[in-house]
N, C-alpha and C positions, 0 to 999 in steps of 0.2 A: 575608780581608776585602777586600783590594785587588781580587781577581777578582770578588767580589760587587758591589763598587762600580762596577767597570768594566762589568759586565753591566747593572746598573740604568741607568747613564749611556747605554750603547749602546741599550738598550731605549727609553729616553726619547727619544733622537734618532730612532730608527726611527719611533716613534709620531708625533712632531712632523712629521717630513718626510713620512711616509706619509700622514697625514691631509691635508696640503696638496697632496701630489702626486695623491691620489685625486680631489680637487676639480678640479685642473687637467686631469686626464685626462677627467673628465666634461665639462668646459667645451670641451675640444678636440673630443671626439666630437660634441657638440651642434653646434659650429660647422661641422664638416665636413659634417654631415647637412643643415643648414639654410642655411648661408652659402656653401658651396663653398670655393674657394681664396681668397676675399676676406677670410677671417677671420684671416689670418696676422698682420696688424698688431695687431689687438685682442688676440689670444692672446699675442703677443710681449710686449705691455705687462703682461699678467697674469703671465707667466712671469718677467719682470723684477722685479715687485713681490714675488713669492714668493721668489726667490733673494736679493733685497736684505734681506728680513726674516730669512731663514735664516742669513745671514752664514757665517763659518767656512769650512771646506773646500769647501762646496757652491759658493761664489762662485768659488773658484780652479778648480774643475772646469768651471764654466760658461765661464770665460774660456778654458780649454784647448779646449773643444768649439767655441766660437765662432770660433777661429782655424784650424780644420781646413776647408779649402776644400770647398764644396759639401755639407758634412755637414748643414747646416741651411738653410732658405730665407733669402734676403737680409734680410727684415724681422726675423728672429730674430737674425741675426748683428749687424746694426746696433745693435739694442737691447742685446744681451748684452755687446758690446764696451765699452759705457759703464759697466758694473758696476765698482765700486771694491772692491778687496780689503781695504780698511781695516776694522778692527773696534774695538769699545770696548776700550781697554787695561785690563790688570789693575791693580787698585789697589795701593798700596804694601804693604799687609799681605800680599796674595797674592804680590807680587814677592819679598818677603823669604822667604816660605815656599818658593816655587819655588827660590830661590837656595840655601837651606839643603839642599833635597833634592838639588841638583846638586853643590854644592861643600862641603857640610858646615856644621856650626853656626858655625864660625869664618870663613865665607866673606868677611865684610867685611874681615878682616885681610889678605886676598889682593889687595886693591886699595888704591891711595892714595886714590881717591874713586870713588863709584858713584852715579849719578843714578837714583833709584828711580822717577822719572817717565819713561815711555817717550818716545823721540824719534819713533818711528813704530810703528804697530800694524797688522799685516796679518792674513791669513786663518789662518795656522798659528802665528804667534808675534809677538813684538814686540822692538824693538831699544832698548837702553839705552846711553847714553854713560858711559864709565868712564875711569879713569886707572890705568895700570900702576904698580907700585911704583917703577919706574925713570923715571916721568914720561911715558911714551908714551901718547897718547890711544887709547882702545880702543872698539870697538863690540861689545856683548854681545847676541847674538841668542838670546832665551829663548823656548822653546816653551810654548804654553798647555798646561794640564793635560789629560790624557786625549784628546789629539788622535787617537790611533789608533782609538778607538771611534767618534768623530765621522766620520772619514774612511771607515771600513768601512761605517757606516750610510748615509752619503751616496752612496757608490759603488753599494751595493745598490739604492737607490732610483733612481739614475740608470739602471741597467741595466733596471729595470722601465719607466721612462719611455721609453727608446729602443726597447724591444721593442714597446711600444704604438705609438710613432711610426712604426716601420718597417712595421707592419701597414697603417697609413693612408697612408704615403708610401713605397712600395717604390722601389727604385732603388739604394740603398746598403746593403750588409750592414755594420753598425757593429761587429761582434764584435771584429775585430782592433784597431780604433780604441779601443774601450773597454778592451780588455785592456792596450794600450800605455799609455793614460792612467792606468789603475788602478795598474799596476806602478810607474810613475815617480812618481805622487803618493805612494804608500806609501814610496818611497825618500826622498822629501823630508822624511819624519819622522825620518830617521836623520842627525843632524848629524855623526856620525863619518864617514859616507860623504861628506857635503858637504865636510868638512875635507880629505879625500883628493882630491876634485874640485878644490878650490882649489889645492892643491899641484901637481896635475897641470897646471893652466893656468899657474901661476907658473913651472913648469919649462919648459913649451912656449915661453912668452914671455920667458924670462929675459934674452935679448939684444935685446929690442925696447923702444923708448921710446914707441911710440904707444899702448900699453895698460898699465894698472896693475891689479894683482891684490892684494887685501888679504893680509897675512901672518897665519897662524893661530897662536894660542897654545895648544898642546895641554894644558899644565898647568892652563889655565883653561877647558877645554872638556870636554864630556861628550856622551853620546848625544842630549841635549835642550838643550844649551847650547853655542853656538859663539862663541868670543871671537877677534876679529881686530883688527888695527890700524885706527884710524879714518881713513877716506879720504873726503874731501868734495870736491864740485865743483858744477857747474851742471847744471840739468835739460837734457837733450838737446833736449827739445821747446821750451824757451824759453831758449836761450843768450844771453849778452850780445851786443849788436850789434857789439862789437869783435872777436868771433871769426868766423873764416871757416867758413861753414856747409858749403861744399863739402869742406873739409878734415875737418870733423867727420864728414861722411857717409863719406868715404874711409876714415878710421881705424875707424869703426864697421863698415864692410863687411869690412875686413881682420881686425878683432877676431873676427868671427863665422866667416868663411869660410877663413881660413888654417888654424886647427886642424882644421876639417872636412875640407878637401881634402888637407892634408898628413899628417894623423894619424887621420882618422876620428873626431874628437871634436867634438860639437856641444853648445853651451850651448842647452838646449831651451826657455828662457823669455825671449823677447825683449820682455817687458813693459817699458815705459819707466821703471818704478821700479827696474829692475835694472841700470841703468848711468847714469853722469853723464860730463860732460866737464870737463877741467881747463883752466887758463889757457893751457897749452901745446898745447891741442887733443888731448891724449891721452885715451883712453877709460878710465874707471874701471868695472870690471865687478864686480857684486855677485851674490848669491843663486845659488849653484852647486848647489842641491838637485836640479835637473832637468838632468842631463848624460847624453847618449846616446852610446855608443860603437858605431861601425859597422864591419862587416867591410870590408876593403880592396876586395873585389869590388863592394860597393854604391857606393863612392865612384867607382870607375872606370866603373861603369854610368851614374852621374849625368853624368859627363863625356861618355860615349858618347851619351847622349840629347841633350845640348847640341850635340855635333858633328853628330848626325843632323839636328837641326832647322836647323843652320847650313848644311848642304849639301843639305837636302831628301832625305836618304837614308832611304826608307821601311823598307827591310829592317833597317838599323841601328837605327832607331827602335823597331821591333817587338822586336828583341833586347834593347834597353835596358829596355823594359817587362817583359819576361820576367825579366831579371836583377833588377829591382826587387821582383819577387814577385807581379805581376799574373797571374791565372790565367784559363783559358778565353778566351784572346784570339781575337777574330774581326775581320773587316773593320770592322764597325760600332763595336765597342768601341775598336779602335785609332784610328778617326777621332774618337771622343769624347775619348779620352785626348790626342790630338793638339791638339784645341781647347783643352784645359786647359793642356797643357805649353807650347804656343806663347804663351799668355798669361803663364804663370809665367816662362818664360825670355826673353820678348820683349825687355826692355831690354838683355840680354846679346848679342843677335844683330846689333846695328847698331854698326858701327865709327865712331861719331861722338859728340860731346858732346851730351847730351840730358837732359831731365828725365824722371822716371819717369811723370809724369802722362799722357804720350802713350799709354802702355800700361795703366797701373794706375788710370785714373779710376774712381771709385766706380760710375758709371752703366754703364761698359763691363764692370766686374767683375761687377756684378749681372746684366747681360744674359747674360754667358758662364756664370755659375753656374746661371741658370735654364735655359739651353739644354742644358748638361751634364746637369742633373738630369732634364730632359725626355727626353733621348736614353737615359739609363741606365734609366729606367722602361720605355721602349719596348722596349729590347733585353734586358730581363731582369735588369738591375742588375750591380753589381760589388762585390767585397770588397776594399777597399783594404788593401794589406799594412801591417804594423806600421811598417816603415821610412818609410812615407809621412808619418806623423803629424807628427813634430817637425821634419823638414826643411821641410815646407810651412809649418808654423807659424812657423819662423824667417823664411822668405822673405816671408810675408804681414806679419808683425810689423815686420820691418826696413823693408819697402817702405813701410809707412804712415809711419814716421819720416822716411824720405828724402823722401817727398812733403811732409810737414809742414815740413821744412827747406827745401823748394824747391831741393834740390840738383841741380846739372847737372854730370854727369861723363861720361866715356867709360867706361860700365859694361863694355863689351866688352873694352876694353884692360885695365881693372882685373882682370877675371875671367881673362883669358888669362894675365896675369902670375902669378896664383895657381896655376893648373892646369898651368903649364908644367913639364915633366919629372915629372909625377905618374904613378905606375904602381902596380900591385899590390905590386911589390917595394919601392918607395920608402915606401909607406904602412906595409907590414909592418915594415920596418926602423925607421921612426920609432916605431911602437907598441912594438917590442921595446926601443928605447932608453928610452922612457918607462915601460916595465914595465907595459903594459896589455894586457888580453886581451879582444877583442871578444866 
């Protein structure tokens, strides 16, 4: 019966998404034929309305895609990044039913109190505030029913959409990007894995005071329910005036890039709803569903690319792109990748206090994105490696927050302190200590 219900739900999702996507595809084809490249803004608005109405995992997928540099035209990126992953919360009756499914018929006896009204509702689940029997405030992240069917259906439709898009806009082979996004979105449905990710980050930061990671309660958690201690702070985008925005940016930078460069661990979702700041300027990290583990060689190749750009060493730069996984490199492709990487690494290359806006202004970013796309189409395109997706997503997402904060730091000095003494051997040793396998 459960399999039959799941089939019908997935079929319903396919039909709903498919009908709307077919209409969008027709609109896009008509626009390309009769409007040329000037129809991007109009179509971006239609795509936005379609995704906003679909809600659920499709919104999260769109946010992921929008944060991959040069994957979509600037008009699309600008519109899709305004999408909100909020969804209508489950009513109390549904909440009780879901909690019974996860913790049993006596689930209420396992809490001192449980607020059946969600404090927040997102694309895959919602959060409830509760109190442990010992009085500790808790956050209970409860997954919506049958999310697996919705995710599978939406991913299949996304593949169709991008296969059509690639025919009309050659230049990027999206297959690796979509495979990486699909793999990690499906992992986000497994709250048991997210609990392991939380503990991994807690262990890594156990001696640091500038970051806080919620504690997991395994006896109150399941595959689709994650219970943690309640951590609250201020929005990083709108912190109190009493807080030092430069210190917030510094701690946020270290929270993301210390695990990455020291242990090959990356929190892959830099959406501003996934972290807050405390009164003491420490960063509270949430939502560990999307965590990427990298091989030590990729981390050192990222440092190699930085050093190549710093010293203008073209041979080293080419070797770095090869190590990243870029294939069929030629002079034209290397020059195009150089344009992108110089923009991405730009703030790290100058040994002075500066804002990010000097490099990351929206107009300059759009200009570079258009130029990169133009060159890729001219030179036969490129297939970005899987490793490219979430690293770039983190850089773009964090960069937008640093600009919003108007932070002015010596980014070069901050980065150099993080990568000092990093090697394949040091990363491997740290991963062994943390008991992780890339």
